[in-house]
C-alpha positions, 0 to 999 in steps of 0.5 A: 863700181858694179863690174870693177875688174870682173869683165876686164880683158887684158890687152895684148899690146906691149905696155908703153908702146906707141902703136902709131909710131913708125914701124913694121908689124906682123899682124894675125887676124882670126875668124870667130871660133876659127871657122873656115870662111875664106876658102881652102888649101889644096895642093899646098896653095890657098884657094879663095872663095867669095868671102876670101876674095873680099878680104884680099881686096880690102887688104889691098885697099889699105895701101890704096886708101891710107897714106899713113901705112901700107901692107907689103906681104899677106896671106889669107888662110881658111880661118885666119890671115897674116899681114905685114903692116908698115906704119909710115913716119909723120911727114915733116912740115915747115908750117909754123903757128902765126896770127894773121888777118885774112885778106878780106875780113877782120878775123884773126886766124890761127894756123895750127901746127900739124898733129900726129895722126890718129892712125894707130895699129889698132885703129887701122885693123879695126877700120879694115875689119869693119870694111871687110865685115860690111862687104861680106854681110852685103854679099849675103854672109850675115853669120860672118864674124871676126875674133874680137882681137888680133895678134901682133909682133913688132918687127925691129930688124930687117931679118925679122921682116924677112923671116915674117915674109918667109913665114907668110909665103910658106903658110899654105905649104905648112897648113897640113900641120897648122894648129889652126887647121881643124883637120889636124889631129891634136 
């Protein structure tokens, strides 16, 4: 193989974890090169520009357009964003596999058992990033790009979820010392 292990990028995902499994995830998504595309922090408050507003609309769209997850807390910062993504349990059903004839034909019909949805955290974020990018490019910002990956933490306790919500709420207040803020001296 020509490129065996040469261009391999290690995954940031937890080994052995099913990212379609019910749970709460703290997700961070950054712009490519940490460029400030979404607005600016003024007086400890995030002021969104047109691109930032598109991102917010698409975050809200996750909960509206998907039935396998929802976002209950988020913050868009100048060059990154944080959100809490809750992946919902697969609905229980009483369907069973049967072989029955259709009413008006001689064709045997197999009613399959429902399968686990394909909505992993990675596919949810990839779909969301794609929708954002299309809308941002259509608005005339053709240079916009996301960082290719995203960061996540699995929140296993109510306390961890509350801590993440607090971190999200306080992010603009802490921007003056955030490592993602290019105006902060290293």
